[in-house]
Residue frames as a rotation matrix with the C-alpha (Angstrom) as fourth column:
MET 1
0.867 -0.305 0.394 -10.16
-0.486 -0.697 0.528 -10.33
0.113 -0.649 -0.752 -32.06
ASP 2
0.383 -0.809 -0.446 -6.44
0.139 0.528 -0.838 -11.06
0.913 0.259 0.315 -32.02
PHE 3
0.193 -0.399 -0.896 -4.05
0.926 0.376 0.031 -11.46
0.324 -0.836 0.442 -29.08
GLN 4
-0.799 -0.578 0.169 -2.91
0.509 -0.798 -0.321 -7.84
0.321 -0.170 0.932 -29.07
HIS 5
-0.311 0.772 0.554 -6.49
-0.348 -0.635 0.689 -6.54
0.884 0.021 0.466 -28.80
ILE 6
0.575 0.501 -0.647 -7.22
0.367 0.549 0.751 -8.95
0.731 -0.669 0.132 -25.95
ILE 7
-0.192 -0.745 -0.639 -4.12
0.963 -0.017 -0.269 -7.80
0.189 -0.667 0.721 -24.05
GLU 8
-0.840 -0.064 0.539 -5.04
0.083 -0.997 0.011 -4.15
0.536 0.054 0.842 -24.60
ALA 9
0.152 0.975 0.159 -8.56
-0.244 -0.119 0.962 -4.84
0.958 -0.185 0.220 -23.32
VAL 10
0.479 -0.060 -0.876 -7.18
0.748 0.550 0.371 -6.63
0.459 -0.833 0.308 -20.24
GLY 11
-0.608 -0.783 -0.130 -4.79
0.759 -0.526 -0.385 -3.70
0.233 -0.333 0.914 -19.64
ARG 12
-0.582 0.483 0.654 -7.62
-0.247 -0.871 0.424 -1.17
0.775 0.085 0.627 -19.89
PHE 13
0.506 0.787 -0.354 -9.73
0.092 0.359 0.929 -3.28
0.858 -0.503 0.109 -17.51
MET 14
0.121 -0.548 -0.828 -6.86
0.960 0.275 -0.042 -3.39
0.251 -0.790 0.560 -15.00
ASP 15
-0.843 -0.365 0.394 -6.44
0.312 -0.930 -0.193 0.40
0.437 -0.040 0.898 -15.32
PHE 16
-0.090 0.914 0.396 -10.15
-0.342 -0.401 0.850 0.83
0.935 -0.059 0.349 -14.67
ALA 17
0.571 0.294 -0.766 -9.99
0.496 0.621 0.607 -1.54
0.654 -0.727 0.209 -11.69
GLY 18
-0.383 -0.813 -0.439 -7.04
0.884 -0.185 -0.429 0.36
0.267 -0.553 0.789 -10.21
VAL 19
-0.825 0.147 0.546 -8.77
-0.128 -0.989 0.072 3.71
0.551 -0.011 0.835 -10.48
ALA 20
0.200 0.978 -0.066 -12.06
-0.219 0.110 0.970 2.23
0.955 -0.180 0.236 -9.21
VAL 21
0.232 -0.183 -0.955 -10.35
0.826 0.555 0.094 0.76
0.513 -0.811 0.280 -6.16
MET 22
-0.797 -0.592 -0.124 -8.87
0.574 -0.675 -0.464 4.16
0.191 -0.440 0.877 -5.30
VAL 23
-0.628 0.619 0.472 -12.14
-0.403 -0.777 0.483 6.05
0.666 0.113 0.738 -5.80
ILE 24
0.400 0.809 -0.431 -14.33
-0.016 0.476 0.879 3.49
0.916 -0.345 0.203 -4.02
GLY 25
-0.056 -0.518 -0.854 -11.74
0.888 0.365 -0.280 3.21
0.456 -0.774 0.439 -1.24
ALA 26
-0.922 -0.284 0.264 -11.76
0.175 -0.912 -0.371 6.98
0.346 -0.296 0.890 -0.73
VAL 27
-0.251 0.918 0.309 -15.56
-0.578 -0.398 0.713 7.04
0.777 0.000 0.630 -0.53
VAL 28
0.502 0.458 -0.734 -15.94
0.200 0.764 0.614 3.95
0.841 -0.455 0.292 1.67
SER 29
-0.407 -0.773 -0.487 -13.18
0.708 0.070 -0.703 5.12
0.577 -0.631 0.519 4.01
ILE 30
-0.609 0.201 0.767 -15.17
-0.348 -0.937 -0.032 8.18
0.712 -0.286 0.641 5.08
PRO 31
0.473 0.840 0.267 -18.00
-0.616 0.098 0.782 6.36
0.631 -0.534 0.563 6.92
MET 32
0.515 -0.344 -0.785 -15.56
0.531 0.847 -0.023 3.77
0.673 -0.405 0.619 8.28
ALA 33
-0.613 -0.786 0.082 -13.38
0.463 -0.441 -0.768 6.49
0.640 -0.433 0.635 9.79
LEU 34
-0.385 0.544 0.745 -16.42
-0.616 -0.753 0.231 8.35
0.687 -0.370 0.625 11.15
ARG 35
0.699 0.658 -0.280 -17.63
-0.280 0.612 0.740 5.14
0.658 -0.439 0.612 12.83
GLY 36
0.528 -0.555 0.642 -14.29
-0.821 -0.141 0.553 4.90
-0.217 -0.820 -0.530 14.62
TYR 37
0.907 -0.238 -0.347 -12.51
0.034 0.863 -0.503 2.22
0.420 0.445 0.791 12.62
GLN 38
0.426 -0.817 0.389 -9.39
-0.829 -0.181 0.528 1.03
-0.361 -0.548 -0.754 14.43
PRO 39
0.064 -0.473 -0.879 -6.82
-0.688 0.617 -0.382 -1.34
0.723 0.629 -0.285 12.94
ARG 40
0.880 0.300 -0.368 -6.60
-0.015 0.792 0.610 -4.73
0.475 -0.531 0.702 14.63
ARG 41
0.368 -0.841 -0.396 -2.87
0.892 0.439 -0.105 -4.50
0.262 -0.315 0.912 15.24
LEU 42
0.651 -0.197 0.733 -2.27
-0.246 -0.968 -0.043 -1.36
0.718 -0.152 -0.679 17.21
PRO 43
-0.483 -0.846 -0.227 0.73
0.069 0.222 -0.973 -1.25
0.873 -0.485 -0.049 19.55
ALA 44
-0.067 0.471 -0.879 -0.20
0.899 0.410 0.152 -1.94
0.432 -0.781 -0.451 23.16
ASP 45
-0.476 -0.211 -0.853 0.73
0.704 -0.673 -0.227 1.60
-0.526 -0.709 0.469 24.26
ALA 46
-0.948 0.138 0.287 -1.17
0.124 -0.671 0.731 3.31
0.293 0.728 0.619 21.41
GLY 47
-0.555 0.816 -0.162 -4.42
-0.080 -0.246 -0.966 5.03
-0.828 -0.523 0.202 22.17
ARG 48
0.284 0.737 0.613 -7.40
0.695 0.282 -0.661 5.23
-0.661 0.614 -0.432 19.85
MET 49
-0.738 -0.539 0.406 -6.71
0.658 -0.444 0.608 6.87
-0.147 0.716 0.682 16.52
SER 50
-0.444 0.564 -0.696 -8.44
-0.236 -0.823 -0.517 10.10
-0.864 -0.066 0.498 15.56
VAL 51
0.591 0.734 0.336 -10.94
0.222 0.252 -0.942 10.16
-0.776 0.631 -0.014 12.71
TYR 52
0.698 -0.391 -0.601 -8.40
-0.695 -0.573 -0.435 11.98
-0.174 0.721 -0.671 10.55
ARG 53
-0.373 -0.911 0.174 -5.64
-0.857 0.411 0.311 9.45
-0.355 -0.033 -0.934 11.20
SER 54
-0.215 0.395 0.893 -8.02
0.079 0.919 -0.387 6.54
-0.973 -0.013 -0.229 10.65
TYR 55
0.826 0.553 -0.111 -9.20
-0.025 -0.161 -0.987 8.02
-0.563 0.818 -0.119 7.34
ARG 56
0.333 -0.789 -0.517 -5.61
-0.934 -0.352 -0.063 8.58
-0.132 0.504 -0.854 6.21
GLN 57
-0.573 -0.561 0.598 -4.73
-0.513 0.814 0.273 4.96
-0.640 -0.150 -0.754 6.90
LEU 58
0.126 0.708 0.695 -7.81
0.308 0.638 -0.706 3.61
-0.943 0.303 -0.138 5.12
LEU 59
0.880 0.177 -0.441 -7.28
-0.300 -0.513 -0.804 5.92
-0.368 0.840 -0.399 2.17
GLY 60
-0.011 -0.978 -0.210 -3.61
-0.956 -0.052 0.289 5.01
-0.293 0.204 -0.934 1.99
ARG 61
-0.457 -0.113 0.882 -4.46
-0.108 0.992 0.071 1.31
-0.883 -0.063 -0.465 1.85
SER 62
0.570 0.720 0.396 -6.88
0.355 0.218 -0.909 1.81
-0.741 0.659 -0.131 -1.01
ILE 63
0.715 -0.401 -0.573 -4.34
-0.670 -0.627 -0.397 3.92
-0.200 0.667 -0.717 -2.90
LEU 64
-0.345 -0.882 0.321 -1.70
-0.737 0.466 0.489 1.21
-0.581 -0.067 -0.811 -2.39
LEU 65
-0.163 0.357 0.920 -4.00
0.311 0.903 -0.295 -1.46
-0.936 0.238 -0.258 -3.80
GLY 66
0.852 0.510 -0.117 -4.97
0.094 -0.369 -0.925 0.78
-0.515 0.777 -0.362 -6.72
LEU 67
0.337 -0.821 -0.461 -1.30
-0.892 -0.435 0.121 1.48
-0.300 0.371 -0.879 -7.50
GLU 68
-0.475 -0.492 0.729 -0.57
-0.295 0.870 0.395 -2.25
-0.829 -0.027 -0.559 -7.54
LEU 69
0.302 0.675 0.674 -3.33
0.521 0.475 -0.709 -2.79
-0.799 0.565 -0.208 -10.09
LEU 70
0.896 0.006 -0.444 -2.09
-0.303 -0.722 -0.621 0.09
-0.325 0.691 -0.645 -12.23
VAL 71
-0.130 -0.990 -0.050 1.45
-0.851 0.086 0.518 -1.31
-0.508 0.109 -0.854 -12.21
ALA 72
-0.336 0.073 0.939 0.08
0.175 0.985 -0.014 -4.71
-0.925 0.159 -0.344 -13.21
ALA 73
0.730 0.667 0.148 -1.83
0.312 -0.132 -0.941 -3.12
-0.608 0.734 -0.304 -16.09
ASP 74
0.596 -0.587 -0.548 1.30
-0.753 -0.645 -0.128 -1.34
-0.278 0.490 -0.826 -17.32
ILE 75
-0.435 -0.786 0.438 3.33
-0.578 0.618 0.534 -4.54
-0.690 -0.021 -0.723 -17.15
ILE 76
0.049 0.541 0.840 0.67
0.406 0.757 -0.511 -6.52
-0.912 0.366 -0.183 -19.02
ARG 77
0.913 0.388 -0.128 0.44
0.066 -0.450 -0.890 -3.98
-0.403 0.804 -0.437 -21.81
THR 78
0.447 -0.808 -0.384 4.18
-0.861 -0.505 0.060 -3.41
-0.242 0.304 -0.921 -22.14
VAL 79
-0.471 -0.726 0.500 5.50
-0.598 0.680 0.424 -6.95
-0.648 -0.100 -0.755 -21.87
ALA 80
-0.017 0.547 0.837 2.71
0.291 0.804 -0.519 -8.85
-0.957 0.235 -0.173 -23.65
VAL 81
0.958 0.268 0.102 2.69
0.188 -0.317 -0.930 -6.59
-0.216 0.910 -0.354 -26.69
THR 82
0.485 -0.832 0.268 5.97
0.741 0.229 -0.631 -6.47
0.464 0.505 0.728 -28.64
PRO 83
0.771 -0.209 -0.602 8.21
0.374 -0.617 0.693 -4.65
-0.516 -0.759 -0.398 -26.17
THR 84
0.538 -0.660 0.524 10.69
0.364 -0.379 -0.851 -2.09
0.760 0.649 0.037 -27.45
PHE 85
-0.433 -0.768 -0.473 13.56
0.820 -0.116 -0.561 -0.54
0.375 -0.630 0.679 -25.53
GLU 86
-0.766 0.191 0.614 11.60
-0.216 -0.976 0.035 2.70
0.606 -0.106 0.789 -25.36
SER 87
0.279 0.959 0.046 8.42
-0.419 0.078 0.905 1.07
0.864 -0.272 0.424 -23.99
VAL 88
0.409 -0.216 -0.887 10.40
0.705 0.692 0.157 -0.98
0.579 -0.689 0.435 -21.45
GLY 89
-0.709 -0.704 0.041 12.28
0.553 -0.592 -0.586 2.16
0.437 -0.393 0.809 -20.38
VAL 90
-0.428 0.656 0.622 9.02
-0.524 -0.741 0.420 4.06
0.736 -0.146 0.661 -19.91
LEU 91
0.575 0.632 -0.520 7.62
0.011 0.630 0.777 1.09
0.818 -0.452 0.355 -17.96
ALA 92
-0.090 -0.704 -0.705 10.72
0.843 0.323 -0.431 1.04
0.531 -0.632 0.564 -15.75
ILE 93
-0.875 -0.218 0.432 10.31
0.035 -0.919 -0.393 4.72
0.482 -0.328 0.812 -14.92
ILE 94
0.005 0.965 0.264 6.57
-0.590 -0.210 0.779 4.30
0.807 -0.160 0.568 -14.20
VAL 95
0.561 0.175 -0.809 7.19
0.373 0.819 0.436 1.27
0.739 -0.547 0.394 -11.98
LEU 96
-0.488 -0.821 -0.295 10.00
0.704 -0.170 -0.690 3.10
0.516 -0.544 0.661 -10.18
ILE 97
-0.727 0.278 0.629 7.79
-0.386 -0.922 -0.039 6.10
0.569 -0.271 0.777 -9.43
ARG 98
0.341 0.939 -0.038 4.85
-0.535 0.227 0.814 3.95
0.773 -0.257 0.580 -8.33
THR 99
0.277 -0.321 -0.906 7.11
0.631 0.771 -0.081 1.77
0.725 -0.549 0.416 -6.20
PHE 100
-0.816 -0.564 0.124 8.48
0.321 -0.621 -0.715 4.87
0.481 -0.544 0.688 -4.48
LEU 101
-0.349 0.781 0.518 4.90
-0.702 -0.584 0.407 6.03
0.620 -0.222 0.752 -3.86
SER 102
0.530 0.557 -0.640 3.96
-0.064 0.778 0.625 2.61
0.846 -0.290 0.448 -2.50
PHE 103
-0.198 -0.689 -0.697 6.93
0.770 0.331 -0.546 2.55
0.607 -0.645 0.465 -0.13
SER 104
-0.878 -0.119 0.464 6.16
-0.100 -0.902 -0.420 6.08
0.468 -0.415 0.780 1.04
LEU 105
0.041 0.977 0.210 2.51
-0.702 -0.121 0.702 5.21
0.711 -0.176 0.681 1.66
GLU 106
0.429 0.051 -0.902 3.46
0.355 0.909 0.220 2.01
0.831 -0.414 0.372 3.49
LEU 107
-0.636 -0.718 -0.283 5.80
0.598 -0.226 -0.769 3.99
0.488 -0.658 0.573 5.74
GLU 108
-0.709 0.433 0.557 3.05
-0.504 -0.863 0.030 6.55
0.494 -0.259 0.830 6.37
ILE 109
0.304 0.926 -0.225 0.42
-0.513 0.358 0.781 3.91
0.803 -0.122 0.583 7.16
THR 110
0.736 0.021 -0.677 2.37
0.350 0.844 0.407 1.44
0.580 -0.536 0.614 9.28
GLY 111
0.846 -0.467 0.258 5.32
-0.521 -0.621 0.586 3.52
-0.113 -0.630 -0.768 10.47
ARG 112
0.046 -0.856 0.515 7.84
-0.185 0.500 0.846 1.03
-0.982 -0.135 -0.136 9.06
TRP 113
-0.384 -0.279 -0.880 9.31
-0.901 -0.097 0.423 0.10
-0.204 0.955 -0.214 5.70
PRO 114
0.574 0.716 -0.399 7.73
-0.792 0.610 -0.045 -2.81
0.211 0.341 0.916 3.80
TRP 115
0.194 -0.569 -0.799 10.78
-0.137 0.791 -0.597 -5.02
0.971 0.225 0.076 4.37
GLN 116
-0.722 -0.409 0.559 10.82
-0.578 -0.088 -0.811 -4.48
0.381 -0.908 -0.173 8.12
LYS 117
-0.581 0.503 -0.639 9.13
0.540 0.826 0.159 -7.05
0.608 -0.253 -0.752 10.32
GLU 118
0.362 0.769 0.526 6.14
-0.134 -0.516 0.846 -6.11
0.922 -0.377 -0.083 12.42
PRO 119
-0.612 -0.526 0.590 7.04
-0.657 -0.076 -0.750 -5.51
0.439 -0.847 -0.299 16.05
SER 120
-0.416 0.448 -0.791 5.87
0.357 0.881 0.311 -8.51
0.836 -0.154 -0.527 18.03
ALA 121
0.310 0.655 0.689 3.27
-0.464 -0.529 0.711 -7.89
0.830 -0.540 0.140 20.70
GLY 122
0.932 0.095 -0.349 4.49
0.202 0.664 0.720 -10.66
0.301 -0.741 0.600 22.99
GLY 123
0.551 -0.789 0.272 8.15
-0.804 -0.589 -0.082 -9.71
0.225 -0.173 -0.959 22.87
SER 124
0.924 -0.212 0.319 9.74
0.075 0.917 0.392 -13.18
-0.376 -0.338 0.863 22.63
GLY 125
0.228 -0.970 0.090 13.35
0.508 0.197 0.838 -12.11
-0.830 -0.145 0.538 22.28
SER 126
0.463 -0.092 0.882 13.12
0.850 -0.237 -0.471 -9.88
0.252 0.967 -0.031 19.21
LYS 127
-0.592 -0.803 0.070 15.36
0.767 -0.588 -0.258 -6.83
0.248 -0.099 0.964 18.93
GLY 128
-0.411 0.496 0.765 12.45
-0.054 -0.851 0.523 -4.36
0.910 0.173 0.376 18.85
SER 129
0.665 0.724 -0.184 10.80
0.120 0.141 0.983 -5.79
0.737 -0.676 0.007 21.94
SER 130
0.205 -0.654 -0.728 14.07
0.974 0.212 0.084 -5.84
0.100 -0.726 0.680 23.90
GLN 131
-0.749 -0.449 0.488 14.62
0.444 -0.886 -0.133 -2.17
0.492 0.117 0.863 23.04
SER 132
0.004 0.823 0.567 11.10
-0.236 -0.551 0.801 -1.29
0.972 -0.137 0.192 24.19
ARG 133
0.710 0.188 -0.678 11.65
0.543 0.466 0.698 -3.25
0.448 -0.864 0.229 27.43
GLU 134
-0.289 -0.900 -0.327 14.94
0.946 -0.216 -0.242 -1.42
0.147 -0.379 0.914 28.02
SER 135
-0.685 0.069 0.726 13.29
0.057 -0.987 0.148 1.97
0.726 0.143 0.672 27.47
ALA 136
0.449 0.892 0.049 10.43
-0.065 -0.023 0.998 1.00
0.891 -0.451 0.048 29.79
VAL 137
0.465 -0.361 -0.808 12.93
0.855 0.419 0.304 -0.02
0.229 -0.833 0.504 32.49
SER 138
-0.612 -0.787 0.081 14.93
0.750 -0.609 -0.256 3.19
0.251 -0.096 0.963 32.10
GLU 139
-0.324 0.561 0.762 11.80
-0.081 -0.819 0.568 5.32
0.943 0.122 0.311 32.43
THR 140
0.681 0.685 -0.260 10.82
0.162 0.206 0.965 3.80
0.714 -0.699 0.029 35.78
């Protein structure tokens, strides 16, 4: 077995792992959502999430992880085996589409872009916490 066959086998395994993570995540998310799974970091003013919302978040997380594995598989196969301009171009388009999907899912799950910081719960001088304090003061 030469290097190219090993890389192809690793790429296929990563593809399988990415799809498996998405499928298993979709199946496992159902009972977790039905049992009332709630993320650890909910905003203080947020109530309990519905089963539907909880399932969407769990499913979105498994899809994100699966997409990361699929991107890794594409990169391994394209870069490790003699890359051509055509194969690198196709890889760039695939990565661009999957990155857009990942960003969209992250925004849907957390309500913020991946590069934005999490709002702090304590509110020690951050911009987000000062805005929430100002809105709380203006409401009273």
